[in-house]
Backbone as a printed PyTorch tensor [residue, N CA C, xyz], in Angstrom:
tensor([[[  0.8360,  -1.2090,   0.0000],
         [  0.0000,   0.0000,   0.0000],
         [  0.8660,   1.2510,   0.0000]],

        [[  0.5020,   2.2460,  -0.8170],
         [  1.2290,   3.5080,  -0.8660],
         [  0.7150,   4.4320,   0.2310]],

        [[  1.6230,   4.9830,   0.9990],
         [  1.2260,   5.8550,   2.1030],
         [  1.4090,   7.3160,   1.7080]],

        [[  0.4540,   8.1320,   2.0940],
         [  0.5620,   9.5660,   1.8420],
         [  1.5930,  10.1940,   2.7640]],

        [[  2.2390,  11.2460,   2.2550],
         [  3.1650,  11.9830,   3.0960],
         [  2.4190,  12.7340,   4.1990]],

        [[  1.1290,  13.0450,   3.9450],
         [  0.3030,  13.7350,   4.9320],
         [ -0.2590,  12.7080,   5.9050]],

        [[  0.2580,  12.6720,   7.1120],
         [ -0.1260,  11.6630,   8.0870],
         [ -1.0230,  12.2490,   9.1720]],

        [[ -1.5860,  11.3680,  10.0010],
         [ -2.3710,  11.8340,  11.1450],
         [ -1.5030,  12.6620,  12.0880]],

        [[ -0.2220,  12.3140,  12.1850],
         [  0.6870,  13.0750,  13.0360],
         [  0.8480,  14.5000,  12.5140]],

        [[  0.8870,  14.6530,  11.1910],
         [  0.9740,  15.9970,  10.6040],
         [ -0.2450,  16.8160,  10.9980]],

        [[ -1.4150,  16.2100,  10.9240],
         [ -2.6280,  16.9220,  11.3120],
         [ -2.6140,  17.2760,  12.7990]],

        [[ -2.1180,  16.3610,  13.6000],
         [ -2.0390,  16.6220,  15.0360],
         [ -1.1150,  17.8150,  15.3100]],

        [[  0.0120,  17.8500,  14.6220],
         [  0.9310,  18.9800,  14.7740],
         [  0.2800,  20.2800,  14.3040]],

        [[ -0.4940,  20.1930,  13.2120],
         [ -1.1900,  21.3780,  12.7150],
         [ -2.1700,  21.8930,  13.7510]],

        [[ -2.9470,  21.0010,  14.3510],
         [ -3.8930,  21.4220,  15.3910],
         [ -3.1570,  22.0580,  16.5700]],

        [[ -2.0530,  21.4390,  16.9910],
         [ -1.3110,  21.9600,  18.1360],
         [ -0.7630,  23.3560,  17.8710]],

        [[ -0.2400,  23.5750,  16.6690],
         [  0.3420,  24.8760,  16.3450],
         [ -0.7280,  25.9470,  16.1300]],

        [[ -1.8470,  25.5210,  15.5640],
         [ -2.8920,  26.4720,  15.1990],
         [ -3.4550,  27.1920,  16.4190]],

        [[ -3.5510,  26.4800,  17.5300],
         [ -4.1410,  27.0920,  18.7260],
         [ -3.3050,  28.2580,  19.2450]],

        [[ -2.0190,  28.2580,  18.9510],
         [ -1.1350,  29.2960,  19.4760],
         [ -0.6870,  30.2720,  18.3930]],

        [[ -1.3200,  30.2120,  17.2190],
         [ -0.9680,  31.1130,  16.1360],
         [ -1.4060,  32.5360,  16.4790]],

        [[ -0.5210,  33.5230,  16.3710],
         [ -0.9220,  34.9050,  16.6540],
         [ -2.0400,  35.3500,  15.7140]],

        [[ -2.8760,  36.2370,  16.1830],
         [ -3.9680,  36.7680,  15.3720],
         [ -3.8000,  38.2660,  15.2140]],

        [[ -4.5780,  38.8400,  14.3010],
         [ -4.5260,  40.2700,  14.0830],
         [ -3.4820,  40.6480,  13.0470]],

        [[ -3.5450,  41.8980,  12.6160],
         [ -2.6200,  42.3920,  11.6140],
         [ -3.2620,  42.4240,  10.2400]],

        [[ -2.5220,  42.9710,   9.2880],
         [ -3.0060,  43.0640,   7.9180],
         [ -3.1320,  41.6710,   7.2890]],

        [[ -3.9860,  41.5360,   6.2610],
         [ -4.1500,  40.2320,   5.6100],
         [ -2.8320,  39.6220,   5.1450]],

        [[ -1.9110,  40.4600,   4.6550],
         [ -0.6210,  39.9300,   4.1930],
         [  0.1290,  39.2420,   5.3270]],

        [[  0.1170,  39.8540,   6.5170],
         [  0.8120,  39.2760,   7.6600],
         [  0.1390,  37.9840,   8.1060]],

        [[ -1.1820,  37.9880,   8.1510],
         [ -1.8990,  36.7850,   8.5630],
         [ -1.6900,  35.6440,   7.5660]],

        [[ -1.6130,  35.9910,   6.2770],
         [ -1.3300,  34.9810,   5.2590],
         [  0.0590,  34.3890,   5.4540]],

        [[  1.0520,  35.2420,   5.7320],
         [  2.4120,  34.7580,   5.9640],
         [  2.4600,  33.7880,   7.1390]],

        [[  1.6690,  34.0570,   8.1770],
         [  1.6390,  33.1560,   9.3330],
         [  1.0970,  31.7790,   8.9420]],

        [[  0.0030,  31.7710,   8.1650],
         [ -0.5760,  30.4940,   7.7600],
         [  0.3530,  29.7510,   6.8040]],

        [[  0.9950,  30.4980,   5.9040],
         [  1.9340,  29.8570,   4.9700],
         [  3.1170,  29.2660,   5.7350]],

        [[  3.6640,  30.0220,   6.6810],
         [  4.7840,  29.5120,   7.4790],
         [  4.3690,  28.2750,   8.2630]],

        [[  3.1440,  28.2730,   8.7690],
         [  2.6370,  27.1170,   9.5090],
         [  2.6060,  25.8750,   8.6170]],

        [[  2.1130,  26.0220,   7.4030],
         [  2.0610,  24.8930,   6.4750],
         [  3.4670,  24.4160,   6.1020]],

        [[  4.3470,  25.3590,   5.8390],
         [  5.6880,  24.9710,   5.4100],
         [  6.4920,  24.3480,   6.5430]],

        [[  6.2060,  24.7070,   7.7820],
         [  6.8330,  24.0280,   8.9210],
         [  6.4870,  22.5440,   8.9380]],

        [[  5.3310,  22.2120,   8.3760],
         [  4.8700,  20.8250,   8.3350],
         [  5.2230,  20.1600,   7.0050]],

        [[  6.1850,  20.7530,   6.2670],
         [  6.6630,  20.2090,   4.9920],
         [  5.5920,  20.2070,   3.9150]],

        [[  4.6750,  21.1700,   3.9810],
         [  3.6930,  21.3640,   2.9150],
         [  4.1780,  22.5370,   2.0740]],

        [[  4.6220,  22.2450,   0.8640],
         [  5.1730,  23.2850,  -0.0080],
         [  4.0530,  24.1820,  -0.5200]],

        [[  4.2550,  25.4930,  -0.4710],
         [  3.2410,  26.4610,  -0.9080],
         [  3.7300,  27.2130,  -2.1470]],

        [[  2.8420,  27.3520,  -3.1200],
         [  3.1560,  28.0590,  -4.3630],
         [  1.9700,  28.9390,  -4.7300]],

        [[  2.1650,  30.2610,  -4.7050],
         [  1.0730,  31.1740,  -5.0560],
         [  1.4040,  31.9760,  -6.3090]],

        [[  2.1170,  31.3360,  -7.2460],
         [  2.5400,  32.0210,  -8.4670],
         [  1.8490,  31.5060,  -9.7250]],

        [[  0.9550,  30.5210,  -9.5930],
         [  0.3600,  29.8980, -10.7790],
         [ -0.9420,  30.5870, -11.1850]],

        [[ -1.2420,  30.4960, -12.4740],
         [ -2.3980,  31.1790, -13.0510],
         [ -3.6170,  30.2620, -13.0160]],

        [[ -4.2380,  30.1500, -11.8420],
         [ -5.4760,  29.3840, -11.7130],
         [ -6.6550,  30.3210, -11.9590]],

        [[ -7.5910,  29.8970, -12.7990],
         [ -8.7150,  30.7600, -13.1420],
         [ -9.9980,  30.3780, -12.3950]],

        [[-10.4000,  29.1440, -12.4890],
         [-11.6530,  28.7150, -11.8550],
         [-11.4580,  28.2880, -10.4090]],

        [[-10.2210,  28.1520,  -9.9770],
         [ -9.9030,  27.7020,  -8.6220],
         [ -9.1610,  28.7880,  -7.8670]],

        [[ -9.4590,  28.8910,  -6.5660],
         [ -8.6670,  29.7660,  -5.6950],
         [ -7.4440,  29.0400,  -5.1640]],

        [[ -7.5600,  27.7300,  -4.9560],
         [ -6.4480,  26.9660,  -4.3950],
         [ -6.6680,  25.4820,  -4.6350]],

        [[ -5.5560,  24.7290,  -4.5780],
         [ -5.5900,  23.2790,  -4.7130],
         [ -4.6320,  22.6840,  -3.6850]],

        [[ -5.0670,  21.6220,  -3.0280],
         [ -4.2110,  20.8680,  -2.1160],
         [ -3.9290,  19.5170,  -2.7540]],

        [[ -2.6460,  19.2340,  -3.0440],
         [ -2.2350,  17.9820,  -3.6660],
         [ -1.4400,  17.1620,  -2.6600]],

        [[ -1.8430,  15.9190,  -2.4490],
         [ -1.1560,  15.0570,  -1.4850],
         [ -0.8510,  13.7160,  -2.1360]],

        [[  0.3870,  13.2420,  -1.9550],
         [  0.7960,  11.9280,  -2.4450],
         [  1.9030,  11.4110,  -1.5410]],

        [[  2.4340,  10.2550,  -1.8860],
         [  3.5350,   9.6990,  -1.0950],
         [  4.8080,  10.5320,  -1.2400]],

        [[  4.8520,  11.3950,  -2.2560],
         [  6.0460,  12.2080,  -2.4900],
         [  6.0200,  13.5330,  -1.7350]],

        [[  4.8840,  13.8830,  -1.2010],
         [  4.7840,  15.1360,  -0.4620],
         [  3.4230,  15.7820,  -0.6330]],

        [[  3.2350,  16.9060,   0.0070],
         [  1.9820,  17.6490,  -0.0580],
         [  2.2790,  19.0670,  -0.5230]],

        [[  1.4570,  19.5520,  -1.4390],
         [  1.6730,  20.8790,  -2.0140],
         [  0.3770,  21.6760,  -1.9630]],

        [[  0.4960,  22.9400,  -1.5820],
         [ -0.6290,  23.8660,  -1.5840],
         [ -0.3930,  24.8850,  -2.6980]],

        [[ -1.3130,  24.9350,  -3.6480],
         [ -1.1980,  25.8380,  -4.7920],
         [ -2.2960,  26.8780,  -4.6700]],

        [[ -1.9190,  28.1570,  -4.6990],
         [ -2.8600,  29.2550,  -4.5170],
         [ -2.8000,  30.1430,  -5.7530]],

        [[ -3.9410,  30.5730,  -6.2500],
         [ -4.0130,  31.3580,  -7.4800],
         [ -3.2830,  32.6880,  -7.3340]],

        [[ -2.4840,  33.0310,  -8.3450],
         [ -1.7170,  34.2730,  -8.3160],
         [ -2.6040,  35.5040,  -8.4330]],

        [[ -3.8120,  35.3590,  -8.9960],
         [ -4.6990,  36.4980,  -9.2520],
         [ -5.3540,  37.0520,  -7.9870]],

        [[ -5.2620,  36.3600,  -6.8630],
         [ -5.9970,  36.7690,  -5.6640],
         [ -5.3980,  38.0180,  -5.0480]],

        [[ -6.2770,  38.8860,  -4.5100],
         [ -5.7940,  40.0390,  -3.7590],
         [ -5.4420,  39.5830,  -2.3380]],

        [[ -4.8390,  40.4590,  -1.5030],
         [ -4.3860,  40.0210,  -0.1720],
         [ -5.4730,  39.3850,   0.6880]],

        [[ -6.6770,  39.9520,   0.7010],
         [ -7.7480,  39.3720,   1.5170],
         [ -8.1850,  38.0150,   0.9710]],

        [[ -8.3030,  37.9090,  -0.3580],
         [ -8.6920,  36.6370,  -0.9610],
         [ -7.6290,  35.5700,  -0.7330]],

        [[ -6.3550,  35.9710,  -0.7760],
         [ -5.2690,  35.0030,  -0.5420],
         [ -5.2960,  34.5150,   0.9060]],

        [[ -5.5630,  35.4210,   1.8360],
         [ -5.6780,  35.0300,   3.2440],
         [ -6.7940,  34.0010,   3.4190]],

        [[ -7.9380,  34.2540,   2.7890],
         [ -9.0620,  33.3210,   2.8820],
         [ -8.7010,  31.9830,   2.2480]],

        [[ -7.9950,  32.0110,   1.1120],
         [ -7.6140,  30.7650,   0.4380],
         [ -6.7060,  29.9210,   1.3230]],

        [[ -5.7310,  30.5490,   1.9700],
         [ -4.8520,  29.8000,   2.8810],
         [ -5.6510,  29.2420,   4.0600]],

        [[ -6.5760,  30.0410,   4.5810],
         [ -7.3990,  29.5670,   5.6990],
         [ -8.2590,  28.3780,   5.2730]],

        [[ -8.7660,  28.4040,   4.0620],
         [ -9.5580,  27.2820,   3.5580],
         [ -8.7160,  26.0240,   3.4270]],

        [[ -7.4630,  26.1710,   2.9900],
         [ -6.5820,  25.0090,   2.8720],
         [ -6.2860,  24.4040,   4.2450]],

        [[ -6.0310,  25.2640,   5.2320],
         [ -5.7840,  24.7720,   6.5880],
         [ -7.0220,  24.0600,   7.1180]],

        [[ -8.1880,  24.6790,   6.9190],
         [ -9.4320,  24.0510,   7.3710],
         [ -9.6640,  22.7280,   6.6480]],

        [[ -9.3600,  22.6730,   5.3560],
         [ -9.5330,  21.4370,   4.5920],
         [ -8.6450,  20.3310,   5.1400]],

        [[ -7.4150,  20.6750,   5.5050],
         [ -6.5070,  19.6850,   6.0840],
         [ -7.0660,  19.1120,   7.3850]],

        [[ -7.7360,  19.9500,   8.1700],
         [ -8.2520,  19.5210,   9.4620],
         [ -9.5420,  18.7160,   9.3310]],

        [[-10.3170,  18.9830,   8.2960],
         [-11.6650,  18.4180,   8.2000],
         [-11.7490,  17.2280,   7.2500]],

        [[-11.0630,  17.2940,   6.1140],
         [-11.2860,  16.3290,   5.0300],
         [-10.4450,  15.0740,   5.1840]],

        [[-10.9740,  13.9640,   4.6850],
         [-10.2050,  12.7320,   4.5490],
         [ -9.3370,  12.8360,   3.3030]],

        [[ -8.0740,  12.4680,   3.4380],
         [ -7.1370,  12.4650,   2.3110],
         [ -6.8390,  11.0150,   1.9610]],

        [[ -7.0350,  10.6390,   0.7040],
         [ -6.9650,   9.2360,   0.3150],
         [ -5.7090,   8.9360,  -0.4950]],

        [[ -5.0730,   7.7930,  -0.1830],
         [ -3.9300,   7.2990,  -0.9480],
         [ -4.4400,   6.6580,  -2.2510]],

        [[ -3.6000,   6.5530,  -3.3110],
         [ -2.1810,   6.9470,  -3.3400],
         [ -1.9580,   8.4220,  -3.6450]],

        [[ -3.0090,   9.1000,  -4.1530],
         [ -2.8880,  10.5210,  -4.4500],
         [ -4.2670,  11.1480,  -4.3220]],

        [[ -4.3010,  12.3780,  -3.8440],
         [ -5.5830,  13.0550,  -3.6660],
         [ -5.4010,  14.5400,  -3.9440]],

        [[ -6.4740,  15.1660,  -4.4070],
         [ -6.4660,  16.6010,  -4.6790],
         [ -7.7520,  17.2050,  -4.1410]],

        [[ -7.6240,  18.2680,  -3.3800],
         [ -8.7710,  18.9870,  -2.8460],
         [ -8.8170,  20.3680,  -3.5010]],

        [[ -9.9510,  20.6870,  -4.1030],
         [-10.1030,  21.9180,  -4.8600],
         [-10.8850,  22.9630,  -4.0710]],

        [[-10.3580,  24.1750,  -4.0630],
         [-11.0790,  25.3040,  -3.4730],
         [-11.5190,  26.2060,  -4.6280]],

        [[-12.8030,  26.1160,  -4.9950],
         [-13.2910,  26.8150,  -6.1680],
         [-13.5460,  28.2940,  -5.8850]],

        [[-13.3440,  29.1200,  -6.9250],
         [-13.6600,  30.5420,  -6.8020],
         [-15.1510,  30.7290,  -6.5680]],

        [[-15.9750,  29.9250,  -7.2460],
         [-17.4290,  29.9070,  -7.0460],
         [-17.8060,  28.4720,  -6.6980]],

        [[-18.4540,  28.2830,  -5.5670],
         [-18.7860,  26.9350,  -5.1010],
         [-19.6420,  26.2170,  -6.1420]],

        [[-19.2490,  24.9880,  -6.5230],
         [-20.0410,  24.2430,  -7.5140],
         [-21.3680,  23.7840,  -6.9360]],

        [[-22.3560,  23.6530,  -7.8230],
         [-23.6590,  23.1500,  -7.3910],
         [-23.6250,  21.6240,  -7.2910]],

        [[-24.5800,  21.0690,  -6.5670],
         [-24.7080,  19.6210,  -6.4890],
         [-23.7750,  19.0060,  -5.4710]],

        [[-23.4530,  17.7430,  -5.6980],
         [-22.6400,  16.9920,  -4.7560],
         [-23.5200,  16.2450,  -3.7750]],

        [[-22.9260,  15.2590,  -3.1130],
         [-23.6550,  14.4710,  -2.1290],
         [-23.8880,  15.2750,  -0.8520]],

        [[-24.7440,  14.7430,   0.0070],
         [-24.9890,  15.4070,   1.2900],
         [-23.6920,  15.5210,   2.0850]],

        [[-22.8880,  14.4500,   2.0850],
         [-21.6260,  14.4710,   2.8170],
         [-20.6960,  15.5480,   2.2740]],

        [[-20.6290,  15.6860,   0.9480],
         [-19.7650,  16.7010,   0.3400],
         [-20.2380,  18.1100,   0.6700]],

        [[-21.5550,  18.3110,   0.6610],
         [-22.0890,  19.6360,   0.9960],
         [-21.8170,  19.9730,   2.4590]],

        [[-21.9780,  18.9850,   3.3450],
         [-21.7070,  19.2230,   4.7630],
         [-20.2260,  19.5180,   4.9930]],

        [[-19.3630,  18.7780,   4.3030],
         [-17.9210,  19.0160,   4.4470],
         [-17.5580,  20.4100,   3.9640]],

        [[-18.1240,  20.8220,   2.8350],
         [-17.8460,  22.1580,   2.3040],
         [-18.2980,  23.2360,   3.2830]],

        [[-19.4710,  23.0420,   3.8740],
         [-19.9910,  24.0270,   4.8160],
         [-19.0930,  24.1570,   6.0400]],

        [[-18.6200,  23.0310,   6.5620],
         [-17.7960,  23.0750,   7.7710],
         [-16.4060,  23.6420,   7.4670]],

        [[-15.8760,  23.3620,   6.2740],
         [-14.5820,  23.9380,   5.8820],
         [-14.6940,  25.4550,   5.7780]],

        [[-15.7350,  25.9480,   5.1270],
         [-15.8960,  27.3920,   4.9720],
         [-16.1110,  28.0800,   6.3160]],

        [[-16.8960,  27.4630,   7.1880],
         [-17.1390,  28.0590,   8.5040],
         [-15.8720,  28.0820,   9.3430]],

        [[-15.0950,  26.9970,   9.3110],
         [-13.8400,  26.9670,  10.0650],
         [-12.8440,  27.9630,   9.4880]],

        [[-12.8230,  28.1060,   8.1620],
         [-11.9350,  29.1020,   7.5360],
         [-12.3090,  30.5100,   7.9760]],

        [[-13.6080,  30.8030,   8.0750],
         [-14.0280,  32.1320,   8.5500],
         [-13.5720,  32.3700,   9.9880]],

        [[-13.6380,  31.3250,  10.8130],
         [-13.1630,  31.4610,  12.1940],
         [-11.6680,  31.7490,  12.2270]],

        [[-10.8990,  31.0990,  11.3510],
         [ -9.4570,  31.3480,  11.2670],
         [ -9.1720,  32.7740,  10.8070]],

        [[ -9.8690,  33.2050,   9.7720],
         [ -9.6520,  34.5510,   9.2360],
         [ -9.9960,  35.6060,  10.2810]],

        [[-11.0510,  35.3460,  11.0410],
         [-11.4630,  36.2990,  12.0780],
         [-10.6540,  36.2170,  13.3470]],

        [[ -9.7060,  35.2610,  13.4230],
         [ -8.8920,  35.1140,  14.6220],
         [ -9.6860,  34.6210,  15.8140]],

        [[-10.7550,  33.8470,  15.5630],
         [-11.6260,  33.3850,  16.6430],
         [-11.8970,  31.8870,  16.4880]],

        [[-10.8930,  31.0780,  16.7170],
         [-11.0880,  29.6360,  16.6400],
         [-12.1800,  29.1560,  17.5820]],

        [[-12.3410,  29.8460,  18.7130],
         [-13.3270,  29.4090,  19.7000],
         [-14.7530,  29.4900,  19.1750]],

        [[-14.9510,  30.1460,  18.0200],
         [-16.2920,  30.2100,  17.4410],
         [-16.6250,  28.9530,  16.6390]],

        [[-15.6850,  28.0180,  16.5440],
         [-15.9200,  26.7200,  15.9020],
         [-15.8220,  25.6210,  16.9570]],

        [[-16.4440,  24.4700,  16.7180],
         [-16.3490,  23.3720,  17.6890],
         [-14.9050,  22.9350,  17.9120]],

        [[-14.5380,  22.7650,  19.1600],
         [-13.1560,  22.4580,  19.5120],
         [-12.6200,  21.1620,  18.9130]],

        [[-13.4220,  20.0960,  18.7210],
         [-12.8660,  18.8750,  18.1280],
         [-12.2620,  19.0770,  16.7460]],

        [[-12.5970,  20.1800,  16.0680],
         [-12.0300,  20.4330,  14.7480],
         [-10.5620,  20.8320,  14.8220]],

        [[-10.1280,  21.3260,  15.9730],
         [ -8.7450,  21.7980,  16.0470],
         [ -8.0180,  21.3960,  17.3320]],

        [[ -8.6120,  20.5100,  18.1190],
         [ -7.9400,  20.0850,  19.3620],
         [ -8.5040,  18.7450,  19.8320]],

        [[ -7.6540,  17.9490,  20.4700],
         [ -8.1280,  16.7070,  21.0960],
         [ -9.0210,  17.0670,  22.2850]],

        [[-10.1430,  16.3890,  22.4150],
         [-11.1210,  16.7190,  23.4480],
         [-11.5610,  15.4340,  24.1530]],

        [[-12.2190,  15.5490,  25.3220],
         [-12.7620,  14.3550,  25.9880],
         [-13.7430,  13.6160,  25.0830]],

        [[-13.8090,  12.3010,  25.2420],
         [-14.6830,  11.4700,  24.4280],
         [-15.9220,  11.0620,  25.2240]],

        [[-16.9770,  10.7270,  24.4930],
         [-18.1850,  10.1770,  25.1000],
         [-17.9240,   8.7070,  25.4200]],

        [[-17.8890,   8.3540,  26.7130],
         [-17.5440,   6.9950,  27.1350],
         [-18.4670,   6.5530,  28.2660]],

        [[-18.3350,   5.2910,  28.6480],
         [-18.9890,   4.8180,  29.8640],
         [-18.3000,   5.4620,  31.0550]],

        [[-19.0640,   6.0030,  31.9890],
         [-18.4890,   6.7640,  33.1000],
         [-18.7360,   6.0290,  34.4200]],

        [[-17.6950,   6.0150,  35.2770],
         [-17.7900,   5.2940,  36.5440],
         [-17.5870,   6.1860,  37.7660]],

        [[-17.0800,   7.3860,  37.5880],
         [-16.8740,   8.3170,  38.6920],
         [-17.5040,   9.6600,  38.3130]],

        [[-17.7680,  10.5240,  39.2930],
         [-18.3150,  11.8390,  38.9540],
         [-17.4430,  12.6010,  37.9570]],

        [[-16.1080,  12.4990,  38.1240],
         [-15.1930,  13.1800,  37.2140],
         [-15.2990,  12.6330,  35.7940]],

        [[-15.2540,  11.3110,  35.6470],
         [-15.3380,  10.7250,  34.3140],
         [-16.7260,  10.9270,  33.7100]],

        [[-17.7600,  10.9610,  34.5490],
         [-19.1110,  11.2180,  34.0470],
         [-19.2180,  12.6320,  33.4820]],

        [[-18.5990,  13.5970,  34.1680],
         [-18.6230,  14.9770,  33.6840],
         [-17.8890,  15.0950,  32.3540]],

        [[-16.7140,  14.4420,  32.2690],
         [-15.9490,  14.5030,  31.0240],
         [-16.6580,  13.7630,  29.8960]],

        [[-17.3440,  12.6750,  30.2150],
         [-18.1110,  11.9700,  29.2010],
         [-19.2580,  12.8350,  28.6890]],

        [[-19.9070,  13.5580,  29.6070],
         [-20.9590,  14.4880,  29.2020],
         [-20.3980,  15.5570,  28.2760]],

        [[-19.1990,  16.0630,  28.6120],
         [-18.5400,  17.0540,  27.7690],
         [-18.2380,  16.4600,  26.3930]],

        [[-17.7890,  15.1990,  26.3730],
         [-17.5430,  14.5360,  25.0980],
         [-18.7990,  14.4420,  24.2500]],

        [[-19.9350,  14.1580,  24.9040],
         [-21.2030,  14.1180,  24.1860],
         [-21.5760,  15.4740,  23.6090]],

        [[-21.3360,  16.5400,  24.3700],
         [-21.5990,  17.8930,  23.8700],
         [-20.7240,  18.2190,  22.6700]],

        [[-19.4420,  17.7920,  22.7230],
         [-18.5460,  18.0150,  21.5900],
         [-19.0810,  17.3280,  20.3340]],

        [[-19.5160,  16.0750,  20.4640],
         [-20.0320,  15.3360,  19.3140],
         [-21.2820,  16.0120,  18.7560]],

        [[-22.1680,  16.4330,  19.6430],
         [-23.3830,  17.1270,  19.2180],
         [-23.0300,  18.4160,  18.4810]],

        [[-22.0480,  19.1480,  19.0130],
         [-21.6570,  20.4300,  18.4310],
         [-21.1420,  20.2550,  17.0040]],

        [[-20.2680,  19.2690,  16.7880],
         [-19.7290,  19.0320,  15.4480],
         [-20.8350,  18.5890,  14.4950]],

        [[-21.7270,  17.7280,  14.9790],
         [-22.8280,  17.2390,  14.1450],
         [-23.6680,  18.3850,  13.6180]],

        [[-24.0800,  19.2820,  14.5040],
         [-24.9420,  20.3780,  14.0770],
         [-24.1810,  21.4820,  13.3610]],

        [[-22.8790,  21.5940,  13.6310],
         [-22.0480,  22.5340,  12.8780],
         [-21.9940,  22.1190,  11.4090]],

        [[-21.9960,  20.8190,  11.1510],
         [-22.0180,  20.3190,   9.7800],
         [-23.3630,  20.5570,   9.1090]],

        [[-24.4420,  20.3870,   9.8620],
         [-25.7580,  20.2630,   9.2350],
         [-26.6270,  21.5120,   9.2890]],

        [[-26.3090,  22.4660,  10.1530],
         [-27.2320,  23.5710,  10.3930],
         [-26.5630,  24.9340,  10.1750]],

        [[-27.0800,  25.6800,   9.2020],
         [-26.6120,  27.0510,   8.9930],
         [-26.8950,  27.9050,  10.2300]],

        [[-28.0690,  27.6840,  10.8390],
         [-28.4350,  28.4630,  12.0190],
         [-27.4450,  28.2240,  13.1610]],

        [[-27.0680,  26.9410,  13.3750],
         [-26.1210,  26.6600,  14.4580],
         [-24.7610,  27.2870,  14.1750]],

        [[-24.3020,  27.2570,  12.9160],
         [-23.0130,  27.8860,  12.5900],
         [-23.0600,  29.3770,  12.8590]],

        [[-24.1900,  30.0140,  12.5430],
         [-24.3130,  31.4560,  12.8110],
         [-24.3280,  31.7290,  14.3090]],

        [[-25.0920,  30.9200,  15.0600],
         [-25.1380,  31.0890,  16.5150],
         [-23.7630,  30.8570,  17.1340]],

        [[-23.0840,  29.8180,  16.6570],
         [-21.7790,  29.4240,  17.2200],
         [-20.7330,  30.5130,  17.0100]],

        [[-20.9160,  31.3300,  15.9640],
         [-19.9550,  32.3810,  15.6620],
         [-20.1250,  33.6170,  16.5540]],

        [[-21.2360,  33.6940,  17.2970],
         [-21.4700,  34.8630,  18.1530],
         [-20.6280,  34.7550,  19.4190]],

        [[-19.9890,  35.8480,  19.7830],
         [-19.1030,  35.8430,  20.9500],
         [-19.8390,  35.4490,  22.2220]],

        [[-21.0600,  35.9360,  22.3970],
         [-21.8100,  35.6310,  23.6160],
         [-22.0860,  34.1380,  23.7210]],

        [[-22.4150,  33.5130,  22.5720],
         [-22.6850,  32.0750,  22.5740],
         [-21.4060,  31.2910,  22.8500]],

        [[-20.2970,  31.6770,  22.1930],
         [-19.0170,  30.9920,  22.4040],
         [-18.5900,  31.0640,  23.8690]],

        [[-18.7570,  32.2280,  24.4860],
         [-18.3750,  32.3810,  25.8910],
         [-19.2680,  31.5460,  26.8030]],

        [[-20.5560,  31.4950,  26.4960],
         [-21.4700,  30.7010,  27.3230],
         [-21.1160,  29.2140,  27.2430]],

        [[-20.8250,  28.7250,  26.0450],
         [-20.4210,  27.3300,  25.8810],
         [-19.1160,  27.0740,  26.6180]],

        [[-18.2000,  28.0400,  26.5380],
         [-16.9310,  27.8920,  27.2460],
         [-17.1220,  27.7400,  28.7430]],

        [[-18.0400,  28.4960,  29.3290],
         [-18.2920,  28.3950,  30.7680],
         [-18.8620,  27.0320,  31.1380]],

        [[-19.7510,  26.5080,  30.2730],
         [-20.3040,  25.1680,  30.5230],
         [-19.1950,  24.1260,  30.5040]],

        [[-18.2950,  24.2450,  29.5590],
         [-17.2160,  23.2590,  29.4250],
         [-16.2280,  23.3410,  30.5790]],

        [[-15.9570,  24.5310,  31.0530],
         [-15.0730,  24.6780,  32.2030],
         [-15.6940,  24.0000,  33.4230]],

        [[-17.0060,  24.1770,  33.5750],
         [-17.6820,  23.5520,  34.7120],
         [-17.6210,  22.0290,  34.6350]],

        [[-17.6940,  21.4800,  33.4240],
         [-17.6930,  20.0310,  33.2640],
         [-16.2830,  19.4340,  33.3330]],

        [[-15.2960,  20.1810,  32.8370],
         [-13.9580,  19.6270,  32.7280],
         [-12.9950,  20.1590,  33.7790]],

        [[-13.2430,  21.3630,  34.2700],
         [-12.3700,  21.9420,  35.2730],
         [-11.1040,  22.5470,  34.7220]],

        [[-10.9650,  22.5930,  33.3850],
         [ -9.7750,  23.1720,  32.7810],
         [-10.1090,  24.4890,  32.1070]],

        [[ -9.2030,  25.4730,  32.1090],
         [ -9.4900,  26.7850,  31.5370],
         [ -9.5950,  26.7120,  30.0280]],

        [[-10.5610,  27.4410,  29.4990],
         [-10.6110,  27.6780,  28.0690],
         [-11.2000,  26.5860,  27.2080]],

        [[-11.7700,  25.5360,  27.7930],
         [-12.3430,  24.5100,  26.9430],
         [-13.6470,  25.0150,  26.3370]],

        [[-13.7690,  24.8330,  25.0330],
         [-14.9570,  25.2650,  24.3250],
         [-15.4640,  24.1120,  23.4710]],

        [[-16.7640,  23.8540,  23.5050],
         [-17.2940,  22.7220,  22.7360],
         [-17.2660,  23.0180,  21.2430]]])
């Protein structure tokens, strides 16, 4: 079997680094941060090609992973394209022996329910990245979280409940435009964060 250069460990490293990525600044600076993050993980970035119908392409094979971004994009569009690629890496399944993920300038019509849900969650997570507010997206998308399990102690029961909330949050983030809009509101994100702190006892946990 041919193995992709993009491994689960690469994704884990991406999640770990993303949480501590500085926010703010001009789009050019924020783009440089995302590009540097990808290149630290041996993902080669090229934003010099003349792509017309696509904003970006992610190519993965056993030989390496490459992020191609359209040269025609302005600074804000390029920032969004990089954020979409990062979100795609976190959300999408990458299949051996070679896979390509396309970020279209105009979203194509049709596709299966799973494809539409994946596209929606990638775009929403990219908006959270661009806005510098990861906490407005469900935490399982960018961090390891407690799992829903059989619980035997008050502590494990609380963490299992938190795991159930995380699963529910991701499910509805995929399926509901209304939930994605609600989840993006600061007041809602803070309220969820307080619930998670009460259940887990650790600072800053957000479902």
